[in-house]
C-alpha positions as CSV (number, residue, x, y, z in Angstrom):
1,X,-41.9,-80.9,71.0
2,X,-43.2,-83.3,69.5
3,X,-46.9,-82.7,70.5
4,X,-47.4,-79.2,68.8
5,X,-45.0,-79.7,65.8
6,X,-48.0,-83.0,65.6
7,X,-50.6,-80.5,66.0
8,X,-50.1,-77.6,64.4
9,X,-49.4,-80.6,61.0
10,X,-52.9,-82.2,61.7
11,X,-53.9,-78.4,61.4
12,X,-52.1,-77.4,58.2
13,X,-54.8,-78.6,56.0
14,X,-58.1,-76.7,56.1
15,X,-55.3,-73.9,57.7
16,X,-53.5,-74.1,54.9
17,X,-56.3,-73.8,53.0
18,X,-57.7,-70.3,53.9
19,X,-54.0,-68.8,53.3
20,X,-54.3,-69.7,49.9
21,X,-57.4,-67.5,49.9
22,X,-55.7,-65.3,51.4
23,X,-53.0,-64.8,49.5
24,X,-55.3,-65.7,46.1
25,X,-57.3,-62.8,47.2
26,X,-54.0,-59.9,48.3
27,X,-53.5,-61.1,44.4
28,X,-56.1,-59.7,43.3
29,X,-55.9,-56.5,45.4
30,X,-53.1,-56.1,43.5
31,X,-53.9,-56.4,40.4
32,X,-56.7,-53.9,41.7
33,X,-54.1,-51.3,42.4
34,X,-52.1,-52.0,39.8
35,X,-55.4,-51.4,37.3
36,X,-55.8,-48.0,39.4
37,X,-53.0,-47.0,38.9
38,X,-53.0,-46.6,34.9
39,X,-56.5,-45.1,34.4
40,X,-55.5,-42.2,36.8
41,X,-51.9,-41.3,36.0
42,X,-53.7,-39.3,33.1
43,X,-55.7,-37.9,35.8
44,X,-53.2,-36.6,38.1
45,X,-49.8,-35.6,35.6
46,X,-51.7,-32.0,34.8
47,X,-51.7,-31.4,38.4
48,X,-47.5,-33.4,38.8
49,X,-46.7,-30.8,35.6
50,X,-47.8,-27.7,37.4
51,X,-45.2,-28.4,39.8
52,X,-42.1,-25.9,39.2
53,X,-40.0,-28.9,41.0
54,X,-40.6,-31.7,39.3
55,X,-41.9,-29.6,35.9
56,X,-38.3,-31.1,34.9
57,X,-38.5,-34.5,35.9
58,X,-41.8,-35.4,34.4
59,X,-40.4,-38.5,32.1
60,X,-39.1,-40.2,34.7
61,X,-41.6,-39.0,37.4
62,X,-43.9,-41.0,34.7
63,X,-41.9,-44.2,34.0
64,X,-42.5,-44.2,37.6
65,X,-45.6,-43.9,37.4
66,X,-46.3,-47.6,34.9
67,X,-43.1,-49.0,36.4
68,X,-45.0,-49.2,39.7
69,X,-48.6,-50.5,38.1
70,X,-46.7,-53.3,36.2
71,X,-44.8,-54.5,39.3
72,X,-48.3,-54.2,41.4
73,X,-50.5,-55.6,38.3
74,X,-47.3,-58.4,38.1
75,X,-47.1,-59.5,41.7
76,X,-50.3,-59.9,42.0
77,X,-50.8,-61.7,38.7
78,X,-47.8,-63.7,40.3
79,X,-49.4,-64.1,43.8
80,X,-53.0,-65.8,41.9
81,X,-51.7,-67.5,39.4
82,X,-48.7,-70.0,42.4
83,X,-51.3,-69.9,44.9
84,X,-54.8,-71.1,42.4
85,X,-51.8,-73.6,41.4
86,X,-51.8,-74.9,45.3
87,X,-55.0,-75.1,45.1
88,X,-56.2,-77.3,42.3
89,X,-53.1,-79.8,44.6
90,X,-50.3,-79.1,41.0
91,X,-46.5,-77.7,42.6
92,X,-45.5,-74.5,41.9
93,X,-42.0,-75.2,42.4
94,X,-41.9,-77.4,39.0
């Protein structure tokens, strides 16, 4: 059992760095998805307004779309920031 833990710890150095790079790429993808939401909202809202069931809730729908974009950009940028600090060797806990 202890041999298994030692082998995992030996691989953690390079594997942890690879995980950090993957997390940074994932964060960039989240930021791009959030930015795409912001660019797409003005194009989609007129179509949604034409749907009779949704026309009375347009303020709520617009709020939800913008909130989604903010959460994507914010979460992605936090993920990039935290994992970039890991690459530099600084702890994100402080």
